[in-house]
BAFI-3210 file (N, C-alpha, C; in Angstrom, 3 decimals, decimal comma, padded with zeros to 6 digits):
// residues 139
n [1|2|3|4|5|6|7|8|9|10|11|12|13|14|15|16|17|18|19|20|21|22|23|24|25|26|27|28|29|30|31|32|33|34|35|36|37|38|39|40|41|42|43|44|45|46|47|48|49|50|51|52|53|54|55|56|57|58|59|60|61|62|63|64|65|66|67|68|69|70|71|72|73|74|75|76|77|78|79|80|81|82|83|84|85|86|87|88|89|90|91|92|93|94|95|96|97|98|99|100|101|102|103|104|105|106|107|108|109|110|111|112|113|114|115|116|117|118|119|120|121|122|123|124|125|126|127|128|129|130|131|132|133|134|135|136|137|138|139]
n.u [120,231|120,166|120,245|117,412|117,123|115,450|114,436|115,059|113,267|110,973|109,730|109,915|110,422|108,712|108,349|109,383|111,396|110,538|111,110|110,114|109,354|112,105|113,156|113,899|111,448|109,578|107,415|103,948|102,785|103,155|106,271|108,276|111,413|113,404|115,823|115,061|113,038|114,357|114,106|113,254|111,360|109,196|107,133|104,383|102,032|099,101|096,579|094,056|092,318|091,326|090,469|092,765|095,528|097,679|099,825|100,991|102,341|102,589|104,291|106,728|107,856|110,538|109,710|107,112|104,153|101,749|098,735|096,650|093,407|091,346|088,519|088,848|087,718|088,230|086,653|085,277|086,439|085,250|083,646|083,507|083,813|084,599|086,054|088,297|090,565|092,579|095,070|095,921|098,071|097,431|094,690|091,805|090,878|088,201|087,735|085,511|084,907|086,319|089,493|092,086|094,881|096,860|099,942|101,874|105,417|106,834|104,425|102,717|101,549|099,487|098,163|097,338|094,520|092,793|089,760|087,245|086,623|084,723|084,702|087,439|090,062|092,159|095,324|097,558|100,705|102,604|105,763|107,600|110,592|114,064|115,341|114,338|113,161|112,197|110,719|109,709|106,886|104,960|101,530]
n.v [080,791|083,596|087,053|089,143|091,457|093,663|093,698|095,599|097,628|096,964|097,740|096,639|097,145|099,018|100,465|103,223|105,778|108,934|112,430|113,875|116,424|116,944|114,405|111,149|108,936|105,873|105,618|105,275|103,676|103,701|104,716|105,926|106,583|108,883|107,626|104,986|105,015|105,985|108,466|111,993|112,134|111,614|109,524|109,258|107,236|106,492|105,105|106,820|106,888|108,248|111,320|114,005|116,288|116,495|117,892|120,779|123,221|126,020|126,019|126,166|124,686|124,174|122,852|121,232|119,748|117,118|116,447|113,837|112,674|110,056|107,814|104,885|102,508|099,809|099,079|101,307|104,287|106,693|106,574|108,314|109,739|112,056|114,982|117,351|119,871|121,954|124,182|126,447|128,710|130,280|130,282|128,604|125,502|123,338|119,966|117,576|115,596|113,140|114,301|116,099|117,994|120,413|121,723|124,243|124,887|126,886|127,841|128,507|126,140|124,186|124,472|120,920|119,288|116,595|116,685|115,391|111,969|109,692|107,436|105,400|106,868|107,185|108,683|110,257|111,581|113,188|114,152|116,153|115,914|115,245|115,881|116,533|119,444|122,228|125,363|127,161|129,315|132,305|132,707]
n.w [077,740|075,656|076,570|076,172|073,540|073,749|076,309|078,217|077,839|079,100|082,016|085,231|087,856|089,702|092,009|093,948|095,535|096,903|097,494|100,494|102,591|102,829|103,185|101,963|101,029|100,763|098,052|097,979|095,737|092,172|090,946|088,553|087,260|085,201|084,310|084,246|082,340|080,139|079,010|079,125|081,471|084,246|086,239|088,351|090,055|091,765|093,936|095,466|098,491|100,632|102,284|102,298|102,664|100,123|098,996|100,230|099,872|097,772|094,645|091,939|088,848|086,529|084,324|082,410|083,857|084,029|085,455|086,337|087,013|087,679|087,902|089,936|089,224|087,253|085,117|084,453|084,173|084,488|086,635|089,218|092,336|094,104|095,638|094,751|095,541|093,762|093,454|090,990|089,665|091,821|091,876|092,990|091,822|091,428|091,368|090,405|088,719|086,472|085,390|083,653|084,334|082,983|083,661|082,852|082,441|084,956|086,023|088,983|091,386|093,585|096,917|096,880|097,513|098,693|099,202|099,618|099,489|098,279|096,742|095,788|093,800|090,895|090,693|088,665|087,957|085,617|084,916|082,880|082,653|083,329|085,578|088,709|090,217|092,254|093,171|095,932|096,228|096,848|096,688]
ca.u [119,466|120,713|119,382|116,576|117,600|114,529|113,912|115,268|112,125|109,880|110,132|109,180|110,694|107,849|108,336|110,510|111,391|110,361|111,499|109,013|109,866|113,556|113,558|113,532|110,520|108,965|106,154|102,888|102,240|104,156|107,137|109,257|112,361|113,890|116,832|114,357|112,260|115,231|113,654|113,089|110,005|108,999|105,726|103,862|100,661|098,633|095,142|093,731|091,063|090,904|090,677|094,037|096,288|098,830|100,924|100,446|103,097|102,639|105,637|106,828|108,889|111,039|109,290|105,668|103,624|100,369|098,096|095,484|092,527|090,354|087,931|089,682|086,984|088,889|085,668|084,688|087,262|084,389|082,972|084,341|083,045|085,557|086,204|089,707|090,893|093,938|095,322|096,747|098,260|096,792|093,234|091,309|090,111|087,519|087,591|084,512|084,765|087,651|090,076|093,524|095,314|098,156|100,616|103,065|106,637|106,805|103,123|102,610|100,450|099,299|097,997|096,538|093,756|091,761|088,773|086,278|086,853|083,668|085,160|088,847|090,354|093,552|096,009|098,816|101,434|103,651|106,668|108,400|111,946|114,923|115,885|113,284|113,497|111,054|110,957|108,533|106,413|103,777|100,452]
ca.v [081,596|084,950|088,132|089,774|092,752|094,742|093,515|096,836|098,506|096,499|098,154|095,852|097,714|100,193|101,198|104,119|106,691|110,340|113,352|114,491|117,169|116,806|113,022|110,198|107,941|104,961|106,125|104,267|103,596|103,539|105,867|105,525|107,679|109,047|106,641|103,740|105,223|106,318|109,716|113,085|111,997|110,875|109,180|108,790|106,731|105,882|105,091|107,613|106,390|109,022|112,760|114,437|117,298|115,784|118,835|122,005|124,430|126,462|125,984|126,121|123,843|124,637|121,840|121,020|118,524|116,774|115,771|113,092|112,161|109,166|106,837|103,692|101,347|099,463|098,925|102,602|105,340|107,862|106,343|109,195|110,383|112,720|116,420|117,710|121,278|122,072|125,589|126,675|130,148|130,916|130,126|127,282|124,732|122,240|118,821|116,618|114,619|112,826|115,497|116,206|119,375|120,690|122,804|124,613|125,282|128,212|128,190|128,032|125,207|123,672|123,140|119,845|118,809|115,593|117,181|114,329|110,786|108,707|106,231|105,563|107,364|107,076|109,955|110,074|112,820|112,998|115,307|116,083|116,322|114,192|116,398|117,148|120,602|123,103|126,570|127,581|130,657|132,770|133,092]
ca.w [076,812|075,515|077,071|075,154|073,058|074,101|077,669|078,976|077,620|079,959|083,364|086,220|089,177|089,652|093,284|094,072|096,664|096,570|098,558|101,226|103,741|102,889|103,435|100,924|101,563|099,803|097,506|098,058|094,386|091,124|090,685|087,562|087,046|083,824|083,927|083,937|081,121|079,023|078,423|080,094|081,998|085,492|086,363|089,642|089,936|093,007|094,199|096,656|099,060|101,799|102,227|102,883|101,937|099,594|098,793|100,799|099,578|096,370|094,080|090,481|088,251|085,231|083,349|082,494|084,460|083,687|086,590|085,855|088,061|087,079|088,798|090,058|088,737|085,987|084,042|084,146|084,782|084,702|087,912|090,032|093,401|094,992|095,441|094,855|095,347|093,232|093,171|089,812|089,542|092,966|091,787|093,384|090,851|092,103|090,466|090,888|087,638|085,962|084,791|083,425|084,518|082,377|084,379|082,090|083,142|085,557|086,598|090,366|091,656|094,932|097,499|096,306|098,669|098,429|100,167|099,899|098,665|098,539|096,043|095,431|092,455|090,464|090,484|087,951|087,687|084,623|084,941|081,669|082,999|083,873|086,838|089,511|091,047|092,481|093,964|096,678|095,890|097,566|095,756]
c.u [120,036|119,710|118,628|117,114|116,741|113,930|114,055|114,101|110,891|110,314|109,265|109,400|109,959|107,749|109,567|110,383|111,275|110,811|110,250|109,595|111,363|114,065|113,103|112,660|109,962|107,632|105,135|102,145|103,383|104,952|108,249|110,098|112,846|114,915|116,201|113,628|113,141|114,810|113,478|111,655|110,061|107,507|105,424|102,423|100,279|097,114|094,919|092,382|090,634|091,209|092,006|094,591|097,536|100,034|100,421|101,106|103,042|104,088|105,573|107,951|109,340|110,764|107,780|105,330|102,181|099,830|096,805|094,721|091,412|089,737|088,778|088,963|087,572|087,924|085,027|085,465|086,473|083,537|083,801|083,465|084,012|085,510|087,654|089,827|092,354|094,139|096,317|096,852|097,599|095,274|092,831|090,477|089,493|087,248|086,621|084,175|086,170|088,204|091,565|093,863|096,718|098,761|101,893|104,249|106,480|105,481|103,031|101,395|100,582|098,816|097,131|095,846|092,708|090,699|087,786|086,566|085,808|083,953|086,638|088,998|091,846|094,103|097,349|099,418|102,569|104,481|107,626|109,790|112,753|115,568|114,771|113,851|112,233|111,485|109,646|108,179|105,279|102,751|099,725]
c.v [083,018|085,979|088,766|091,144|093,898|094,622|094,788|097,807|098,086|096,736|097,418|096,354|099,052|100,963|102,082|104,989|108,118|111,182|113,975|115,138|116,962|115,410|112,150|109,105|107,083|105,540|104,999|104,221|103,363|104,828|105,400|106,744|107,726|108,001|105,277|103,845|105,493|107,584|110,754|113,101|111,222|110,635|108,671|108,336|106,111|105,903|105,840|107,144|107,136|110,498|113,092|115,605|116,595|116,700|120,202|123,280|124,802|126,496|126,006|125,165|124,494|123,604|121,679|119,727|118,343|115,963|115,122|112,511|111,360|108,288|105,573|102,409|100,967|099,281|100,252|103,717|106,627|107,724|107,046|109,872|110,923|114,217|116,776|119,214|121,329|123,523|125,699|128,181|130,918|130,799|128,703|126,689|123,563|121,149|117,835|115,571|114,218|114,040|115,317|117,681|119,508|121,896|123,139|124,956|126,700|128,636|127,633|127,116|124,682|124,794|122,206|119,172|117,811|115,807|116,096|113,181|109,746|107,380|106,444|106,097|107,209|108,472|109,649|111,443|112,481|114,274|115,175|116,676|115,106|114,629|117,108|118,320|121,434|124,302|126,959|129,017|131,034|133,196|134,302]
c.w [076,806|076,033|075,905|074,798|073,576|075,501|078,498|078,839|078,419|081,399|084,377|087,644|089,254|090,957|093,350|095,300|096,153|097,754|099,172|102,467|103,932|103,142|102,274|101,548|100,424|099,357|097,490|096,721|093,417|091,001|089,766|087,197|085,596|083,397|083,633|082,602|079,899|078,301|079,518|080,613|083,306|085,637|087,758|089,418|091,267|093,048|095,503|097,193|100,317|101,585|102,906|102,077|101,438|099,461|099,185|100,288|098,097|095,875|092,561|090,093|086,951|084,148|083,478|083,235|083,997|084,859|086,082|087,039|087,392|088,157|088,806|089,644|087,375|084,824|083,643|084,854|085,017|085,968|088,993|091,071|094,442|094,715|095,746|094,660|094,911|092,814|092,019|089,621|090,666|092,957|092,168|092,246|091,615|091,078|091,097|089,823|087,206|085,214|084,581|083,534|083,935|083,086|083,604|082,991|083,684|086,153|088,021|090,511|093,081|095,834|096,639|097,481|098,197|099,496|100,609|098,951|099,051|097,852|095,720|094,002|092,178|090,219|089,825|087,674|086,734|084,596|083,764|081,912|083,418|085,179|087,606|090,305|091,199|093,304|094,624|096,269|096,821|096,546|096,248]
res [x|x|x|x|x|x|x|x|x|x|x|x|x|x|x|x|x|x|x|x|x|x|x|x|x|x|x|x|x|x|x|x|x|x|x|x|x|x|x|x|x|x|x|x|x|x|x|x|x|x|x|x|x|x|x|x|x|x|x|x|x|x|x|x|x|x|x|x|x|x|x|x|x|x|x|x|x|x|x|x|x|x|x|x|x|x|x|x|x|x|x|x|x|x|x|x|x|x|x|x|x|x|x|x|x|x|x|x|x|x|x|x|x|x|x|x|x|x|x|x|x|x|x|x|x|x|x|x|x|x|x|x|x|x|x|x|x|x|x]
***
């Protein structure tokens, strides 16, 4: 059977490695790179089920990112019971409902702290770039 003309548009290899503390580690969730998507975009998706500091260091990117937080109940994404602290421009934003945070290019962000997680939630980060880079900043 001949290969499908459009099969390349169906991405099935959804696990990837990310850089953490200067080391490449397996991401516990979905990580899709620009070369897989065929566009200037990267996507991370995971289910969070415990309190933790995910990203502690304030930094900036030369590209926009979109951070999405939704309840993990597939029948009701508004079923959300968590408290997230996300610093944007040095200001603490407290998220206690499903939310989307738009971080324009050059705006400092983080720490990202999953303060309380009473029910699992979905976290998706969309980075509009084909080359990941960041610069640490002081807020």
